[in-house]
N, CA, C and O of each residue as an XYZ file, in Angstrom:
572
protein
N      10.869     -2.122    -12.362
C      10.179     -0.858    -11.923
C      11.464     -0.106    -11.537
O      12.486     -0.599    -11.059
N      11.223      1.164    -11.832
C      12.459      2.155    -11.688
C      12.499      2.757    -10.177
O      11.559      3.023     -9.428
N      13.928      2.887     -9.976
C      14.431      3.615     -8.711
C      13.395      5.147     -8.703
O      12.910      5.621     -9.729
N      13.237      5.680     -7.445
C      12.762      7.026     -7.367
C      13.759      8.001     -6.661
O      14.653      7.641     -5.894
N      13.529      9.062     -6.964
C      14.219     10.233     -6.341
C      13.901     10.501     -5.022
O      13.085      9.788     -4.438
N      14.524     11.587     -4.388
C      14.455     11.997     -3.202
C      13.094     12.778     -3.008
O      12.922     13.284     -1.900
N      12.227     12.913     -3.850
C      10.868     13.738     -4.176
C       9.964     13.136     -2.760
O      10.091     12.031     -2.232
N       9.271     13.968     -2.466
C       8.286     13.649     -1.570
C       6.950     13.136     -2.239
O       6.710     13.490     -3.393
N       6.176     12.414     -1.642
C       4.873     11.883     -2.323
C       4.102     10.799     -1.727
O       4.598     10.099     -0.844
N       2.976     10.629     -2.136
C       2.092      9.693     -1.646
C       1.961      8.399     -2.800
O       1.733      8.648     -3.984
N       2.121      7.118     -2.335
C       2.101      5.953     -3.071
C       1.144      4.903     -2.677
O       0.898      4.614     -1.506
N       0.531      4.258     -3.879
C      -0.038      3.150     -3.663
C       0.192      2.073     -4.593
O       0.125      2.141     -5.821
N       0.541      0.824     -3.705
C       1.196     -0.371     -4.238
C       0.014     -1.272     -4.709
O      -0.860     -1.562     -3.892
N      -0.042     -1.677     -5.854
C      -1.030     -3.014     -6.046
C      -0.327     -4.060     -6.224
O       0.631     -4.195     -6.984
N      -0.962     -5.084     -5.271
C      -0.210     -6.310     -5.170
C      -1.355     -7.547     -5.371
O      -2.555     -7.409     -5.133
N      -0.797     -8.618     -5.795
C      -1.414     -9.625     -6.037
C      -1.094    -11.007     -5.079
O       0.037    -11.491     -5.113
N      -2.014    -11.529     -4.343
C      -1.950    -12.593     -3.441
C      -2.493    -13.821     -4.171
O      -3.712    -13.864     -4.338
N      -1.722    -14.846     -4.638
C      -2.110    -15.932     -5.190
C      -3.363    -16.704     -4.572
O      -4.305    -17.124     -5.244
N      -3.254    -16.803     -3.446
C      -4.313    -17.797     -2.654
C      -4.490    -17.136     -1.212
O      -3.927    -16.101     -0.857
N      -5.191    -17.751     -0.592
C      -5.638    -17.365      0.835
C      -4.546    -17.925      1.561
O      -4.073    -19.057      1.461
N      -4.157    -16.842      2.419
C      -2.958    -17.171      3.539
C      -3.311    -16.449      4.996
O      -3.949    -15.403      5.111
N      -2.889    -17.050      5.821
C      -2.857    -16.669      7.105
C      -1.439    -16.041      7.309
O      -0.459    -16.780      7.228
N      -1.286    -14.671      7.578
C      -0.034    -14.090      7.807
C       0.142    -13.338      8.974
O      -0.663    -12.416      9.109
N       1.107    -13.508      9.985
C       1.291    -12.794     11.023
C       1.885    -11.444     10.609
O       2.924    -11.420      9.948
N       1.204    -10.220     11.010
C       1.508     -9.040     10.650
C       1.842     -8.193     11.816
O       1.034     -7.363     12.230
N       3.290     -8.414     12.497
C       3.625     -7.654     13.614
C       2.603     -7.619     14.754
O       2.131     -8.634     15.265
N       2.288     -6.299     15.128
C       1.521     -6.118     16.309
C       0.179     -6.549     16.097
O      -0.493     -6.812     17.094
N      -0.386     -6.678     14.812
C      -1.622     -6.972     14.527
C      -1.954     -8.520     14.693
O      -3.078     -9.022     14.741
N      -0.824     -9.110     14.764
C      -1.166    -10.549     14.777
C      -1.555    -11.376     13.500
O      -1.413    -10.938     12.358
N      -2.005    -12.481     13.775
C      -2.314    -13.381     12.621
C      -3.591    -12.742     11.597
O      -4.694    -12.532     12.101
N      -3.392    -12.518     10.447
C      -4.664    -12.323      9.702
C      -4.903    -13.081      8.721
O      -3.939    -13.587      8.147
N      -6.131    -13.339      8.303
C      -6.444    -14.177      7.100
C      -6.799    -13.471      5.853
O      -7.812    -12.789      5.696
N      -5.931    -13.681      5.031
C      -6.058    -12.803      3.679
C      -6.564    -13.646      2.730
O      -6.159    -14.798      2.579
N      -7.584    -13.044      1.965
C      -8.101    -13.830      0.819
C      -7.168    -13.683     -0.454
O      -6.527    -12.661     -0.695
N      -7.168    -14.795     -1.223
C      -6.425    -14.662     -2.393
C      -7.163    -13.456     -3.223
O      -8.383    -13.295     -3.206
N      -6.293    -12.673     -3.914
C      -6.890    -11.590     -4.687
C      -5.998    -10.473     -4.934
O      -4.797    -10.607     -5.169
N      -6.670     -9.271     -4.870
C      -5.497     -8.091     -5.116
C      -5.695     -7.143     -3.977
O      -6.795     -6.981     -3.448
N      -4.570     -6.500     -3.601
C      -4.411     -5.512     -2.439
C      -3.702     -4.347     -3.071
O      -2.864     -4.374     -3.973
N      -4.302     -3.108     -2.293
C      -3.653     -2.002     -2.524
C      -3.239     -1.470     -1.285
O      -4.051     -1.474     -0.360
N      -1.987     -0.964     -1.099
C      -1.441     -0.346      0.023
C      -1.049      1.280     -0.125
O      -0.169      1.638     -0.907
N      -1.627      2.009      0.520
C      -1.373      3.439      0.496
C      -0.298      3.983      1.472
O      -0.525      3.805      2.669
N       0.796      4.594      1.133
C       1.574      4.917      2.035
C       2.228      6.356      1.749
O       2.044      6.882      0.651
N       2.890      6.906      2.610
C       3.456      8.356      2.395
C       4.953      8.321      2.619
O       5.530      7.701      3.512
N       5.515      9.103      1.647
C       7.102      9.158      1.642
C       7.245     10.581      1.273
O       7.497     10.902      0.111
N       7.084     11.506      2.284
C       7.211     12.763      2.440
C       8.303     13.285      2.925
O       8.741     14.360      2.516
N       8.985     12.437      4.047
C      10.084     12.942      4.849
C      11.391     12.504      4.098
O      11.419     12.160      2.917
N      12.444     12.561      4.925
C      13.808     12.482      4.377
C      13.869     11.299      3.449
O      13.447     10.247      3.930
N      14.285     11.270      2.289
C      14.372     10.206      1.367
C      13.315     10.163      0.360
O      13.482      9.562     -0.701
N      12.206     10.792      0.658
C      11.012     10.775     -0.030
C      10.641      9.287     -0.843
O      10.613      8.206     -0.254
N      10.450      9.409     -1.852
C       9.950      8.269     -2.424
C      10.927      7.032     -2.723
O      10.690      6.049     -3.424
N      11.949      7.306     -2.090
C      13.013      6.069     -2.008
C      12.408      4.889     -1.183
O      12.713      3.708     -1.348
N      11.441      5.406     -0.201
C      10.768      4.276      0.545
C      10.119      3.241     -0.416
O      10.047      2.058     -0.083
N       9.525      3.802     -1.917
C       8.904      2.724     -2.496
C       9.776      1.802     -3.220
O       9.353      0.772     -3.746
N      11.254      2.256     -3.248
C      12.300      1.356     -3.657
C      12.594      0.202     -2.624
O      12.844     -0.976     -2.882
N      12.502      0.822     -1.384
C      12.799     -0.154     -0.078
C      11.496     -1.473     -0.236
O      11.766     -2.669     -0.135
N      10.152     -0.954     -0.487
C       9.086     -1.917     -0.505
C       9.306     -2.779     -1.965
O       8.645     -3.808     -2.103
N      10.130     -2.404     -2.929
C      10.417     -3.348     -3.861
C      11.322     -4.261     -3.470
O      11.134     -5.462     -3.668
N      12.377     -3.798     -2.885
C      13.332     -4.902     -2.238
C      12.545     -5.839     -1.207
O      12.703     -7.056     -1.306
N      11.837     -5.399     -0.378
C      11.365     -6.360      0.376
C      10.562     -7.413     -0.383
O      10.628     -8.621     -0.154
N       9.737     -6.790     -1.382
C       8.598     -7.651     -2.195
C       9.694     -8.764     -2.914
O       9.187     -9.832     -3.256
N      11.024     -8.599     -3.142
C      11.766     -9.249     -4.082
C      12.805    -10.112     -2.921
O      13.780    -10.766     -3.292
N      12.448     -9.989     -1.678
C      13.283    -10.913     -0.829
C      14.489    -10.275     -0.588
O      15.229    -10.874      0.193
N      14.955     -9.074     -1.106
C      16.257     -8.596     -0.711
C      16.523     -8.057      0.665
O      17.562     -8.156      1.318
N      15.376     -7.458      0.993
C      15.418     -6.526      2.286
C      14.620     -7.538      3.158
O      13.630     -8.013      2.602
N      14.866     -7.931      4.374
C      14.197     -8.677      5.184
C      13.698     -8.246      6.554
O      12.930     -8.877      7.280
N      14.341     -6.902      6.817
C      13.905     -6.131      7.754
C      12.317     -5.593      7.882
O      11.870     -4.854      7.005
N      11.614     -5.945      8.853
C      10.340     -5.684      9.015
C      10.019     -4.525      9.959
O      10.077     -4.706     11.175
N       9.713     -3.446      9.487
C       9.479     -2.252     10.037
C       8.014     -1.670      9.925
O       7.506     -1.055     10.862
N       7.492     -1.853      8.965
C       5.973     -1.633      8.583
C       4.897     -2.862      8.401
O       5.330     -3.935      7.980
N       3.609     -2.733      8.688
C       2.791     -3.609      8.495
C       2.906     -4.412      7.073
O       2.721     -5.612      6.871
N       3.286     -3.328      6.102
C       3.559     -3.765      4.797
C       4.586     -4.581      4.673
O       4.436     -5.462      3.827
N       5.632     -4.564      5.279
C       6.825     -5.460      5.177
C       6.600     -6.936      5.569
O       7.463     -7.808      5.476
N       5.185     -7.139      6.076
C       4.913     -8.496      6.386
C       4.299     -9.223      5.633
O       4.294    -10.450      5.736
N       3.578     -8.450      4.600
C       2.678     -9.049      3.419
C       3.348     -9.063      2.146
O       3.040     -9.935      1.333
N       4.256     -8.176      1.861
C       4.974     -7.917      0.585
C       5.618     -9.237      0.098
O       5.582     -9.533     -1.097
N       6.225    -10.056      1.048
C       7.102    -11.183      0.673
C       5.997    -12.293      0.053
O       6.424    -13.187     -0.678
N       4.756    -12.218      0.326
C       3.770    -13.106     -0.064
C       2.993    -12.951     -1.500
O       2.302    -13.776     -2.098
N       3.348    -11.614     -1.840
C       2.578    -10.921     -3.042
C       3.377    -10.723     -4.294
O       4.605    -10.774     -4.217
N       2.930    -10.556     -5.162
C       3.502    -10.048     -6.299
C       3.271     -8.603     -6.351
O       2.216     -8.126     -5.934
N       4.258     -7.845     -6.869
C       4.002     -6.292     -6.845
C       3.803     -6.096     -8.494
O       4.624     -6.310     -9.386
N       2.339     -5.582     -8.595
C       1.975     -5.301     -9.889
C       2.230     -4.041    -10.594
O       2.645     -3.978    -11.751
N       1.918     -2.887     -9.722
C       1.906     -1.501    -10.234
C       1.941     -0.654     -8.944
O       1.332     -0.971     -7.923
N       2.807      0.597     -9.093
C       2.774      1.434     -8.112
C       2.328      2.746     -8.649
O       2.909      3.167     -9.649
N       1.372      3.450     -8.116
C       0.749      4.671     -8.511
C       1.451      5.816     -7.284
O       1.461      5.691     -6.059
N       1.959      6.839     -8.068
C       2.728      7.920     -7.172
C       1.933      9.168     -7.572
O       1.606      9.431     -8.729
N       1.650      9.929     -6.460
C       1.301     11.414     -6.526
C       2.429     12.106     -5.936
O       2.623     12.017     -4.724
N       3.199     12.797     -6.693
C       4.470     13.431     -6.157
C       3.770     14.740     -5.534
O       3.032     15.455     -6.211
N       4.090     15.005     -4.087
C       3.657     16.039     -3.480
C       4.241     16.322     -2.073
O       4.946     15.441     -1.581
N       4.059     17.260     -1.499
C       4.510     17.520     -0.268
C       3.320     17.694      0.721
O       3.525     17.909      1.916
N       2.010     17.592      0.165
C       0.767     17.674      0.944
C       0.548     16.258      1.699
O       0.902     15.202      1.174
N       0.035     16.310      2.767
C      -0.529     15.109      3.524
C      -1.713     14.586      3.024
O      -2.741     14.692      3.693
N      -1.715     13.858      1.593
C      -2.840     13.393      1.127
C      -2.947     11.689      1.434
O      -3.814     11.013      0.881
N      -2.163     11.227      2.183
C      -2.216      9.812      2.358
C      -3.699      9.305      2.851
O      -4.371      8.500      2.206
N      -4.062      9.836      3.957
C      -5.386      9.594      4.712
C      -6.449      9.719      3.534
O      -7.237      8.800      3.315
N      -6.443     10.811      2.835
C      -7.410     11.064      1.820
C      -7.595     10.057      0.828
O      -8.666      9.544      0.504
N      -6.275      9.780      0.299
C      -6.328      8.690     -0.719
C      -7.056      7.309     -0.271
O      -7.953      6.721     -0.875
N      -6.532      7.010      0.749
C      -6.908      5.648      1.540
C      -8.353      5.705      1.851
O      -9.028      4.728      1.527
N      -8.958      6.767      2.467
C     -10.301      6.822      2.794
C     -11.099      6.691      1.411
O     -12.079      5.948      1.367
N     -10.702      7.382      0.324
C     -11.444      7.345     -0.961
C     -11.638      5.873     -1.627
O     -12.609      5.366     -2.189
N     -10.272      5.364     -1.329
C     -10.207      3.961     -1.923
C     -11.122      2.783     -0.896
O     -11.449      1.663     -1.291
N     -11.384      3.269      0.293
C     -12.300      2.619      1.106
C     -13.618      2.704      0.833
O     -14.452      1.930      1.301
N     -13.858      3.609      0.093
C     -15.327      3.879     -0.320
C     -15.745      2.780     -1.506
O     -16.929      2.464     -1.619
N     -14.993      2.358     -2.158
C     -14.975      1.374     -3.162
C     -14.518      0.095     -3.020
O     -14.892     -0.811     -3.764
N     -13.592     -0.084     -1.955
C     -13.084     -1.671     -1.903
C     -13.142     -1.842     -0.212
O     -13.220     -0.930      0.612
N     -13.073     -3.451      0.064
C     -13.115     -3.687      1.355
C     -11.678     -3.322      1.948
O     -10.609     -3.341      1.337
N     -11.907     -2.981      3.290
C     -10.618     -2.513      3.867
C     -10.069     -3.664      4.766
O     -10.909     -4.537      4.985
N      -8.773     -3.870      5.368
C      -8.339     -4.703      6.050
C      -8.231     -3.856      7.369
O      -7.514     -2.855      7.380
N      -8.836     -4.190      8.320
C      -9.084     -3.122      9.739
C      -7.756     -2.911     10.091
O      -6.971     -3.794      9.744
N      -7.267     -1.846     10.765
C      -6.098     -1.512     11.241
C      -4.756     -1.577     10.557
O      -3.735     -1.180     11.120
N      -4.763     -2.018      9.493
C      -3.501     -2.225      8.566
C      -2.953     -0.900      8.128
O      -3.636     -0.107      7.480
N      -1.739     -0.671      8.479
C      -1.045      0.584      7.910
C      -1.301      1.861      8.526
O      -0.657      2.855      8.192
N      -2.368      1.902      9.569
C      -2.743      3.115      9.819
C      -2.655      3.412     11.404
O      -3.556      4.004     11.998
N      -1.519      2.957     12.008
C      -1.449      2.986     13.410
C      -1.097      4.401     14.140
O      -1.048      4.656     15.344
N      -0.833      5.367     12.829
C      -0.468      6.738     13.418
C      -1.622      7.507     12.901
O      -1.458      8.726     12.967
N      -2.899      7.054     12.335
C      -3.758      8.065     11.977
C      -5.201      7.551     12.642
O      -5.210      6.790     13.610
N      -6.339      8.019     12.056
C      -7.619      7.361     12.554
C      -8.374      6.871     11.553
O      -9.603      6.864     11.622
N      -7.663      6.388     10.467
C      -8.338      5.442      9.263
C      -8.702      4.198      9.778
O      -8.299      3.674     10.816
N      -9.600      3.721      8.859
C      -9.799      2.378      9.259
C      -8.697      1.558      8.646
O      -8.342      0.623      9.363
N      -8.086      1.672      7.529
C      -7.048      0.882      6.941
C      -6.607      1.636      5.883
O      -7.251      2.551      5.369
N      -5.319      1.196      5.491
C      -4.304      1.819      4.328
C      -4.339      0.680      3.445
O      -3.826      0.783      2.331
N      -4.912     -0.449      3.831
C      -4.945     -1.844      2.733
C      -6.333     -1.976      2.535
O      -7.189     -1.859      3.412
N      -6.531     -2.244      1.253
C      -7.706     -2.467      0.757
C      -7.781     -3.910     -0.314
O      -6.731     -4.329     -0.802
N      -8.704     -4.388     -0.521
C      -8.849     -5.688     -1.157
C     -10.084     -5.684     -2.001
O     -11.155     -5.150     -1.713
N      -9.776     -6.374     -3.116
C     -10.537     -6.498     -4.551
C     -10.404     -7.822     -4.964
O      -9.252     -8.246     -4.860
N     -11.245     -8.623     -5.410
C     -11.212     -9.881     -6.130
C     -10.688     -9.395     -7.749
O      -9.981    -10.145     -8.423
N     -11.047     -8.332     -8.139
C     -10.825     -7.886     -9.454
C      -9.808     -6.956     -9.616
O      -9.930     -5.839     -9.115
N      -8.833     -7.264    -10.242
C      -7.658     -6.255    -10.685
C      -8.108     -4.848    -11.242
O      -7.827     -3.775    -10.707
N      -8.793     -4.998    -12.311
C      -9.290     -3.937    -12.822
C     -10.021     -2.677    -11.979
O      -9.823     -1.474    -12.145
N     -10.951     -3.346    -11.000
C     -11.524     -2.542     -9.805
C     -10.454     -2.007     -9.071
O     -10.512     -0.811     -8.786
N      -9.597     -2.598     -8.753
C      -8.396     -2.305     -7.920
C      -7.689     -1.038     -8.473
O      -7.615      0.055     -7.911
N      -7.167     -1.402     -9.720
C      -6.581     -0.177    -10.466
C      -7.428      1.054    -10.607
O      -7.003      2.167    -10.295
N      -8.596      0.846    -11.067
C      -9.647      1.873    -11.161
C      -9.697      2.834     -9.894
O      -9.712      4.065     -9.904
N      -9.722      1.930     -8.742
C     -10.047      2.760     -7.329
C      -8.943      3.425     -6.852
O      -9.079      4.328     -6.026
N      -7.667      3.029     -7.346
C      -6.405      3.827     -7.074
C      -6.337      4.836     -7.913
O      -6.233      5.969     -7.445
N      -6.374      4.672     -9.084
C      -6.320      5.923    -10.128
C      -7.149      7.043     -9.829
O      -6.724      8.198     -9.829
N      -8.630      6.636     -9.509
C      -9.324      7.738     -9.030
C      -8.984      8.409     -7.658
O      -9.008      9.635     -7.540
N      -8.693      7.644     -6.714
C      -8.347      8.247     -5.388
C      -7.111      9.173     -5.572
O      -7.157     10.292     -5.063
N      -6.085      8.809     -6.217
C      -5.014      9.638     -6.636
C      -5.564     10.839     -7.290
O      -5.212     11.892     -6.758
N      -6.298     10.936     -8.260
C      -6.489     11.849     -9.086
C      -7.392     12.801     -8.117
O      -7.114     13.986     -7.930
N      -8.486     12.154     -7.534
C      -9.370     12.807     -6.685
C      -8.369     13.920     -5.484
O      -8.566     15.098     -5.187
N      -7.437     13.085     -5.079
C      -6.778     14.197     -4.237
C      -5.886     15.081     -4.512
O      -5.377     15.810     -3.661
N      -5.588     15.099     -5.839
C      -4.833     16.183     -6.540
C      -5.357     17.341     -6.683
O      -4.770     18.416     -6.563
N      -6.921     17.098     -7.048
C      -7.880     18.539     -7.556
C      -8.557     19.228     -6.399
O      -9.248     20.228     -6.593
């Protein structure tokens, strides 16, 4: 996966968790994750922009072990399959997460401590369904 520039944007990470696991996720505590596919939607609109995605890649590879966000606790247990990016300075993170939640199961409270969303992490047993939901949500947010 290629490094990203300082441009602002919204991103969705598509992850694969090979089997069911109980993972402690910071202040959320222990969560039972089913094996399957997860998508995490985040914002990178501040200083550094989409460099945050590069940080997530390093965490998933075990290079960076600092835990700052909920996703940092899940990443080391998953394989990062794909990253969808919408380059924008607009606040579209919650819109994309809510749209994905209309099609996919949510992991309540994950990644949304600073908003009123149900979740910014969604689950599916089907990778094609996950990719389609993420692509549609990013597309809908841009129009």
